[in-house]
Each structure stands twice: as structure tokens, then as C-alpha cells.
C-alpha positions, 0 to 999 in steps of 0.5 A: 746107782749113778746116772751115766753122763756119757755113754759113748763107746769109747774107752782109754787105757793108758796111752791107748783109746778105743772109739766105736764111730759112726759117720755120714756121707752126704753127697750132692751131685759132684760134691761131698760134705766134710767137717773140720774142728777148729784145732785140727788141720784136716777134714773128716766126715761128720759123725761121732761115737755110737752110744751104748745100746744104739745101733749104727744107723740110729747113731749117725742120725743122732750125731747129725741131729746133735751137730747140724740139728736136722734129721737125715735118712740113712740110705745105705752102710758103704764102708766098715773101717779098722783104723789105727793111728796116733792123735794128739799123742795117743794111740788110737784104735777105731771101728768105724761105720760109714753110711751114705745119708742124705739131708732133707730135700731142698734143705738151705745147707745144700745152698751154703758152701760153708757153715759152723755146726751147733757142738763145740760151741760152733767150732766144727766147720762143715764144707762142701768139697768137689769129691774129685778133690778129695783125693788130694785132701788131708782127709781121714781115714785115708781110704776115703780119699780114693773111695769117695770118688769111686762110691757111686760106681761101687756096690756092697759094703767095703771093709778097710783096715788102716794102720 
């Protein structure tokens, strides 16, 4: 039996790709932490793909540890999104679990307006944005543009389908 190098729940079939994604919503007073890959012209929440036999909560903790080298506290599941979009010529079908998470209290990341992550040779840029600005940003999935602004007042888990 060979060792499995990549256990991410993601597969490609022709020009179609499925991802099981998890993302973290880190809020600090009136701002939210977003990240952008060097090759992209849009922003999204930090996170990545869930691995086989991994809970989504464990997945977001692992992903943030890989991206930022810090253990986060999972507060609550806020959103589930079924997202259908095109990226780099591939038709994407993504199921995403979006958790409110928090960095350790007083962590230096709260003081830095922008910083680089650890993954992808530092090509992930992390930046704090005022939550009110998210409505006008190139932020994906699109539902986040409005929902992040209303998150503090929302109760329960919200489900979205984006086509």
C-alpha cells in the first residue's frame, strides 16, 4: 500500500473540480482578516480543504496553523455555502463551512495591518479590512460581502447556494 501524500477532499473530473473547503472568520472590533494569493485579484477568508477523516472544526484549526503558525479557538459555525464558479478555466463545485474563529488574545497579528502567511512560500497576503468595506470588495464567495457586515447580529447557521 502506498502512502497518500495529499488527503484533501478534492477531485478533478475533466474541466470540473470539487472541493470540500473550510474557512475562518477572524473579527476584531470592526474589522475582518482576509487573505489573497499573489496570482489573484480578489480576497477571501483564510482556510483550505478539509482532509479525509477530519472534522471541519479540526480542518480550520489545521489550516490556520499551516497558514499562520498559530492555534485558533473555534467559536461557532456561521455559514454553509454550496458555491459554483469558474476559476482558471475550471468549473468549480465547492462545499464550504465558514467558522467564526479567534486568534490567541493579544497576538501580534492583531497589531499588524498586513502580513504574509507561511504557506505557498509566503505568497499569501493577510490583511485586516473594515467590515463595512467588504460590501464593495472583490470578496468571494459573494454572499460574504453582505453577511460579514451582519454577522454580529445573526443567530444560527445560514445556508447559501451561489451559482
